[in-house]
Structures are given as structure tokens and as C-alpha cells.
C-alpha positions in Angstrom: -25.4 -14.8 -10.3 -28.4 -12.4 -9.0 -30.6 -13.9 -5.8 -33.3 -15.4 -7.9 -30.8 -16.9 -11.0 -31.9 -14.6 -13.7 -29.7 -12.0 -14.1 -25.7 -12.1 -14.4 -23.8 -9.2 -12.6 -19.9 -8.4 -13.8 -17.4 -5.6 -13.3 -16.1 -4.2 -16.6 -14.1 -1.1 -18.0 -15.7 -1.1 -21.3 -13.1 1.1 -23.3 -10.4 0.7 -25.4 -6.9 2.2 -26.5 -5.9 5.6 -24.9 -9.3 5.9 -23.0 -8.7 2.6 -21.4 -5.3 3.2 -20.1 -6.5 6.9 -18.7 -9.6 5.9 -17.3 -10.7 4.1 -13.6 -13.9 3.9 -15.0 -15.5 0.1 -14.0 -19.1 -0.2 -14.2 -21.0 -3.0 -12.6 -23.5 -4.2 -15.3 -26.3 -6.6 -15.2 -26.8 -9.4 -18.0 -30.3 -10.7 -18.0 -30.4 -14.6 -19.3 -33.8 -14.2 -20.6 -33.8 -11.1 -22.7 -30.1 -11.2 -23.2 -30.2 -7.3 -22.1 -27.4 -6.0 -20.5 -28.1 -2.5 -18.1 -25.1 -0.4 -16.7 -26.1 -0.3 -13.2 -23.6 2.6 -12.2 -23.2 4.6 -15.4 -23.2 8.2 -13.6 -20.0 7.5 -11.6 -17.0 7.7 -13.3 -14.4 6.4 -11.1 -14.2 2.7 -9.9 -17.6 0.7 -9.1 -16.7 -3.0 -8.3 -17.1 -5.8 -5.9 -20.7 -6.1 -6.0 -22.4 -8.5 -3.5 -25.9 -9.3 -2.6 -27.3 -9.7 0.7 -29.2 -12.8 1.8 -32.8 -10.5 1.3 -32.0 -9.5 -2.2 -30.1 -6.2 -1.5 -27.2 -5.2 -3.8 -23.9 -3.6 -2.4 -20.2 -2.6 -4.1 -17.3 -0.7 -3.4 -17.0 3.2 -5.1 -14.6 5.7 -5.8 -16.0 8.9 -6.9 -12.8 11.1 -8.5 -12.4 9.7 -12.1 -8.8 8.7 -12.7 -7.9 8.2 -9.2 -7.2 4.5 -8.1 -6.4 5.8 -4.4 -9.9 7.8 -3.8 -11.8 7.2 -0.9 -13.8 3.8 -1.1 -17.0 3.5 0.1 -19.8 1.3 0.7 -22.9 1.8 -1.8 -26.2 -0.3 -1.4 -28.8 0.1 -4.0 -32.4 0.6 -3.2 -34.4 0.2 -6.4 -33.2 3.5 -8.0 -31.9 4.9 -5.4 -28.1 4.7 -3.8 -27.3 5.0 -0.1 -23.7 5.6 0.5 -23.1 3.8 3.8 -19.4 5.1 4.8 -19.6 8.7 3.4 -19.2 10.3 7.0 -16.8 8.3 7.9 -13.1 9.4 7.5 -11.7 6.5 6.1 -11.3 4.0 3.0 -12.8 0.6 3.0 -10.7 -2.5 1.5 -13.5 -5.3 1.1 -16.4 -6.2 2.6 -19.1 -9.1 3.4 -22.7 -9.0 4.1 -23.8 -10.2 7.7 -25.9 -13.4 7.8 -29.3 -11.8 7.9 -28.6 -9.0 5.7 -28.9 -6.2 8.6 -25.1 -5.2 8.4 -22.1 -5.2 6.4 -18.9 -6.2 7.9 -15.5 -4.6 6.2 -11.9 -4.3 6.5 -9.9 -1.1 6.7 -6.9 0.6 7.5 -6.7 2.2 10.6 -3.5 3.5 12.7 -0.9 1.5 10.9 -3.2 -1.6 11.2 -6.2 -3.1 9.0 -8.8 -3.7 11.2 -12.7 -5.5 11.1 -15.5 -2.9 11.3 -19.7 -3.3 11.0 -21.7 -0.7 9.7 -25.8 -1.0 10.0 -27.9 -1.1 6.7 -31.4 0.5 7.5 -33.3 1.3 4.6 -36.0 3.0 6.3 -33.9 6.0 7.7 -31.7 8.8 6.0 -29.6 9.4 9.1 -25.9 8.5 8.9 -25.6 4.9 9.9 -23.5 3.7 12.6 -20.0 2.5 12.0 -18.5 0.2 14.8 -14.7 -0.9 14.9 -14.8 -4.6 16.1 -11.2 -5.6 16.3 -8.0 -3.5 17.8 -4.8 -4.6 18.1 -1.1 -5.1 16.5 -2.3 -7.2 13.7 -4.0 -7.1 10.5 -7.2 -8.9 9.5 -6.9 -9.4 5.9 -10.0 -11.0 4.5 -13.3 -11.9 5.1 -13.6 -15.5 4.5 -17.4 -16.1 5.4 -20.2 -14.2 7.1 -21.8 -17.0 9.5 -24.6 -16.4 12.3 -23.3 -14.7 15.1 -19.5 -15.1 13.6 -17.1 -14.6 10.9 -14.3 -16.6 9.8 -11.2 -14.3 8.8 -7.4 -14.3 8.3 -5.1 -12.4 10.5 -1.3 -11.6 10.7 1.2 -9.5 12.1 4.9 -8.6 11.5 6.0 -11.4 13.4 3.4 -14.3 12.1 2.3 -15.3 8.6 -1.4 -15.5 7.8 -3.7 -17.8 9.9 -7.5 -18.7 10.0 -9.6 -17.0 12.9 -13.2 -17.1 14.1 -14.5 -13.8 15.5 -17.3 -14.0 18.0 -19.8 -11.1 16.9 -21.1 -11.5 20.8 -17.8 -11.6 22.6 -15.8 -9.6 20.2 -12.7 -12.1 20.6 -10.6 -13.7 17.7 -10.0 -17.2 18.1 -7.3 -18.7 16.1 -8.6 -21.8 14.2 -5.1 -22.7 12.6 -1.7 -22.4 13.9 0.1 -23.7 11.0 3.5 -22.3 11.7 3.3 -22.4 15.7 6.2 -25.1 15.6 8.5 -22.9 13.7 7.9 -19.9 15.9 8.6 -21.8 19.2 12.1 -22.2 17.7 12.6 -18.4 16.7 13.9 -15.5 18.6 11.3 -13.0 17.3 11.8 -9.1 17.0 9.8 -6.6 18.9 7.8 -4.5 17.1 7.1 -0.6 18.8 4.5 1.9 17.9 6.4 5.4 18.1 4.8 8.6 17.3 7.1 11.3 15.7 6.2 14.8 15.4 6.5 16.0 11.6 8.6 19.3 10.5 4.7 20.8 10.0 3.7 19.5 13.4 1.8 16.4 12.6 1.6 13.1 14.5 3.3 10.4 12.4 2.8 7.1 13.5 6.1 5.1 13.0 7.0 1.1 13.2 10.4 0.2 14.9 11.1 -3.1 14.5 14.1 -4.3 17.2 16.3 -7.2 16.5 15.8 -10.1 18.5 17.6 -10.1 22.1 17.7 -6.4 21.4 20.5 -4.7 24.0 19.7 -0.7 24.1 23.7 -0.7 25.2 24.6 -1.6 21.8 24.6 0.3 18.5 22.9 -1.4 15.6 22.9 -0.4 11.8 19.5 0.9 10.9 17.3 0.5 7.8 14.9 3.2 6.8 11.8 1.3 4.9 10.2 3.5 1.9 6.5 2.2 1.4 5.2 1.6 -2.1 1.8 2.3 -3.4 2.3 5.5 -2.9 -1.1 4.9 -1.3 -1.1 1.8 0.5 -1.4 1.2 4.0 1.9 0.6 5.8 0.3 -2.0 8.3 1.2 -5.0 10.5 1.7 -6.8 7.1 3.8 -9.9 6.4 5.5 -10.3 2.9 7.9 -13.1 1.7 10.1 -10.2 0.3 9.7 -7.1 2.4 9.8 -8.8 5.9 11.0 -6.8 8.9 10.9 -9.9 11.0 13.5 -11.5 8.6 15.6 -7.9 8.4 15.7 -7.3 12.0 16.7 -10.9 12.6 19.9 -10.4 10.4 20.7 -7.4 13.3 18.8 -4.3 11.9 16.8 -2.0 13.0 14.0 -1.1 11.0 12.3 2.4 10.9 8.6 2.3 9.1 7.2 5.4 9.0 3.5 5.9 7.8 4.2 9.2 6.0 1.8 11.3 4.1 -0.1 9.4 1.3 -1.3 6.2 3.2 -5.0 5.3 4.3 -5.7 4.6 7.9 -4.7 8.2 9.1 -7.8 10.2 7.7 -8.7 10.9 4.1 -6.6 14.1 3.9 -3.2 12.5 5.0 -4.3 10.0 2.5 -4.8 12.5 -0.4 -1.6 14.8 0.5 0.8 13.1 -1.4 -0.7 13.3 -4.8 1.3 16.3 -7.1 3.4 16.5 -4.0 5.9 13.4 -4.4 9.2 15.4 -3.5 7.6 17.4 -1.1 6.1 17.0 2.5 6.3 13.2 2.3 10.1 12.9 1.8 10.4 15.4 5.0 8.2 12.7 6.6 10.8 10.4 5.9 13.7 12.3 7.4 11.5 13.5 10.3 11.4 9.4 11.1 14.9 8.3 10.4 16.0 11.7 12.6 14.1 11.1 15.3 14.9 7.4 15.7 18.5 8.4 15.2 18.4 10.3 18.2 18.5 7.3 20.2 22.1 6.2 21.6 21.7 2.5 20.3 21.2 3.5 16.5 24.9 3.8 14.7 24.5 7.1 12.8 27.3 6.1 10.6 25.3 2.7 9.2 21.9 3.9 8.1 20.5 2.6 4.9 17.2 3.7 2.7 15.4 0.9 1.1 12.3 0.7 -1.0 10.2 -0.6 -3.9 7.7 1.1 -6.6 7.1 4.6 -5.1 10.1 3.5 -2.3 12.3 2.8 -5.4 11.4 6.3 -6.2 12.0 7.6 -2.9 15.3 5.9 -2.7 16.6 7.5 -5.9 15.0 10.6 -4.9 16.7 10.7 -1.2 20.0 9.9 -3.1 20.4 13.2 -4.1 18.7 15.1 -1.3 19.9 13.4 2.3 22.9 15.4 3.4 24.9 12.3 4.1 22.2 10.8 6.3 22.5 7.4 4.3 25.3 5.1 3.7 23.8 3.0 1.0 20.5 2.6 -0.8 18.4 -0.1 -2.2 15.6 0.6 -4.8 13.4 -1.9 -6.4 10.9 -1.4 -9.1 11.7 2.2 -8.5 10.8 5.3 -10.7 14.1 7.1 -11.8 12.8 9.8 -14.4 9.2 10.8 -14.3 9.6 12.0 -17.9 10.4 8.8 -19.6 8.0 6.9 -17.0 4.9 9.1 -18.4 6.2 8.0 -21.6 6.4 4.3 -20.9 4.0 3.2 -18.2 0.6 1.3 -19.1 -1.5 3.2 -16.4 -2.1 6.6 -17.7 -4.6 7.3 -15.1 -1.8 6.9 -12.4 0.6 9.3 -13.6 -1.9 11.6 -14.7 -3.6 12.0 -11.3 0.0 11.7 -9.1 2.2 14.4 -11.5 -0.9 16.4 -12.5 -0.8 15.4 -16.4 1.9 15.2 -19.2 5.2 16.6 -19.1 4.8 18.8 -21.9 2.0 20.9 -20.2 5.1 23.0 -18.7 2.6 26.0 -18.2 1.2 24.3 -15.1 3.0 25.1 -12.0 2.2 21.6 -10.4 3.2 19.8 -13.3 6.3 21.7 -13.7 7.3 21.1 -10.4 6.6 17.4 -10.5 8.9 16.8 -13.4 11.6 19.0 -12.4 11.7 19.7 -8.9 10.3 16.1 -8.0 12.2 14.4 -10.4 14.8 12.0 -9.2 17.0 12.3 -12.4 17.2 16.1 -11.6 20.0 15.5 -8.7 22.0 12.6 -9.8 25.1 14.9 -9.7 24.7 14.6 -5.9 24.5 10.9 -5.6 27.4 9.8 -3.3 26.3 6.5 -2.0 26.4 3.0 -2.9 23.3 2.4 -5.2 21.5 -1.7 -5.8 18.9 -1.7 -8.3 16.4 -4.3 -8.8 14.0 -4.7 -11.5 11.8 -7.4 -13.2 11.8 -7.7 -17.0 7.9 -8.0 -17.2 7.4 -4.9 -15.1 4.8 -2.7 -17.2 3.7 -0.7 -14.2 7.2 0.9 -13.7 9.3 -0.5 -17.1 12.4 -2.0 -17.0 14.3 1.1 -18.5 13.7 3.1 -15.7 15.9 0.6 -13.3 18.5 0.6 -16.2 18.9 4.4 -16.4 19.5 4.3 -12.4 22.1 1.7 -12.6 24.0 3.3 -15.4 23.9 6.8 -13.7 25.2 5.5 -10.5 27.9 3.2 -12.3 29.0 6.4 -14.8 29.5 8.1 -11.5 32.0 6.1 -10.1 29.8 4.8 -7.3 29.4 1.2 -6.0 26.4 -0.2 -7.9 24.9 -3.6 -8.5 21.7 -4.3 -11.0 19.7 -7.4 -9.9 17.5 -8.3 -13.2 14.7 -10.9 -12.6 13.4 -11.7 -16.6 10.2 -13.3 -15.7 9.0 -11.1 -12.7 6.8 -8.2 -13.0 6.5 -5.4 -10.5 6.5 -7.8 -7.7 8.6 -10.8 -7.0 6.2 -13.9 -7.2 8.3 -17.0 -7.6 9.5 -18.6 -4.1 12.9 -19.4 -5.9 13.5 -15.9 -7.2 11.9 -14.7 -3.5 14.9 -16.7 -1.8 17.5 -14.9 -4.6 16.1 -11.3 -3.7 16.5 -12.3 0.1 20.2 -13.3 -0.5 21.2 -10.5 -2.7 19.3 -7.7 -0.4 21.3 -8.5 2.8 24.6 -9.2 0.7 24.3 -5.9 -0.4 23.8 -4.5 3.1 26.4 -6.8 4.7 28.9 -5.1 2.0 27.8 -1.6 2.2 26.7 -1.0 5.7 
């Protein structure tokens, strides 16, 4: 509802059929209750326009991506001043996750990935100047600020977690810049647990970049011992590998079973500048795969890593990465786990429900072979091209209602591994989609995940 209650504002992608599947063009519409007239407020922009929110002073702000068809473009905060639009974050080398207006309408608070974490920022809203507004990072530390629940006078209410702690509610004081816990729901559990140690490690990539890598060590870690090690392959492909806490891909649980976990912020992730974020599109089997290998090779130099017991595990693009590395790993990995992974880019193109995603990431349709980038994607970067080199056990997990990466992707990979005589297993969740969302299935997932590692690592 608008500030005066006379209009309703909503977001919609008013397209159908192939156009709907190929486009990210959502717009913000204003519907006037008296005249019953609808106006498109963002018609000029062909990418995402979403999350409209009014200030206490009646200004409309929303999130925008410029690039048509790119779901992972730089996300900016736009404020509408009459017919004029002001981009508050265009000059900033980052991407916004979500935002909230300040109590007085003079600032916008937002959360965004930065350096392997998700933090709280603020930007001034000054409608009288055309100078770039000042952006200030408000929080810093080894944690994620996940959401802004409310912006009050002088304080914010937010949720926060880390790899060792599930979400709790915090108050952020805008004067002292301190976070104070309002809830400690899980405190009693944590006091009974020996928790893993999480370290930030900078790895030099083959092409000379500094890549932040999280390393999670088992509780009561002893560097004189040797530990089996997991290379974690993040999905997305453009989602941040932050201090997240999940009920499946949980580094605390993995490390507590006696594994060292190596989690690199490889190319494609937000939080390390716009270029790093973009550098994965149309290069899925290129520098990003080298980033993975650079990360595991760097950590594997340590005496406490058992080089004969390293696994590569991941979901979605991480599952694709497991299938790709299975044929391109030079004996580094003893076993693989791929959840909802892409196995054949051609049949993925022919079955996924998000055409804009494959068009943007792979360059276009597989039949456009006169285009060098497209030809490279569907041939050189296609995991199915290297199945003859698969030489390690493969555990495949897939959901029956996954329309993003359809079930046949996992079935093809499992069948290939089985027919090649490799130890292989297929875990099928008929009711799950691209994620495992029910607690009972989550328990099955954890049990089978660690059972596989026990057997093969």
C-alpha cells in the first residue's frame, strides 16, 4: 500500500510461455484504487525490478538489476524522485541483498555480501545533491547478518548467524555500532558441544588473484594427526559462500565427524567485487575449476591433510562441479558427492524451467555452434564429455520435483557411474525439489551423506 493508502504497489513479470521462461523482466506496478488504473513504474528497465518499499516521508525505493536475463547481475538500490530515478549504489563495487528505510527516511540500511560474510551497511538518501552518496559498512566480523527485521529510532533489529551458530535475533545500536543478542535459543546446546574452529585463509590462484577460503577444522583439532578432507563446491553459481548455517550443508556437522572442510570463495561469488562475481558466466569449466584445485592443493600441503583421503562434494552448480572434476582431477579426489547437479548441459538446456539462466550462463542454445563461447560451454565445459575418465566412487542425490535441474540429470550421472563399474549410489527424494526442505528428509540426507564418506573415504 502506498503511504496515503490510495494506491497498491506490486511486482510482476507480465509475460507468458517461452518469453516468461527466458526473461528476468519483473516490473513494479502502481494500481490506483479509485480509478482502477495500473501504471508500470519501471518499464524502461529490462532486468529485475523488485522489493518496493516506502520511507516514512513517502519516497519509494526498490532493487534493480540492469542486465536483461541475468539473475545474478549487480543489484542496486533505486530511489524514485518524481519522474527521476537515483541509483544510490551504482558507484559501489558490490551487490545488495535486501534493504530497509531508516526511521526518519534519511538513510537506507542494507545487507550485502563482503569478504566471505554478509554485513550491514548504510547509505545516505540526500535528494538535494547529485554527488555519489556515502556508503558505510556498519558491522564487521566472522558472522552473517541475514536480515533486517525492523528499523527503529536509533537501532535496528536483525538476525545473525555464523558457521557455528544458527540464527538468533540481535539489536544493532546505531550510535555505539554494537550488536547485542536479544535471543539465545540454542545457548544450552552449544555449551555441551565441542565446536570446530573456523579460519580464513587466503589462497593465491594460478592467475595471481587472492582467493578467500574458509577452512573448518574438527573439534579438538591436533595438527600432529592426519585428517580426511572435504573440498566443498558451492552452488549458485553466483551465491555467496559466507558464514552461513544450513540444516544440510553444515560445516559444523561435517567437521564434527572428523573432516577438515575447505570452502573456497571461488570465481562467481558476490562479495569480492563485481568483476569476480561476473567472471564465471560462460566460463563454467575454466578459471573457476582451477580455483577449486588451487584451494585444495594449497591446504593439502599441510601435514595434517591426508592426501589419500580427499573428497569433492557439492549441490546444484556444486553438483555440476563434482561431475566435471570427476573427469578432470588428476587423482586428487578419492570420492564424490553431487546433489541436484548438472551432468549434461545439452539436456539441461532442453529441460530446465529457467531459460534465462542457461542462456546467460552458457551463452545461448546448444544448436548455435557457430558461436565459440557456446560451443566451448556445451563441449569442453560439459561433464558428460569426460565420463570416460571417471575413476572414483560417485554418490548422486536428486529431488523428484526439481525443475531447475531436472531429475534426469542425476539419473544419467548415476547410470554412467554404475555402467563404468564404479562404486555408486543414488538417493532419490520423490517429494523434494532443488532443495531438501522437510526435516525428516534432512535427517536421511545427513545419515546417507556421512555413511557414503565412511565407506569411501
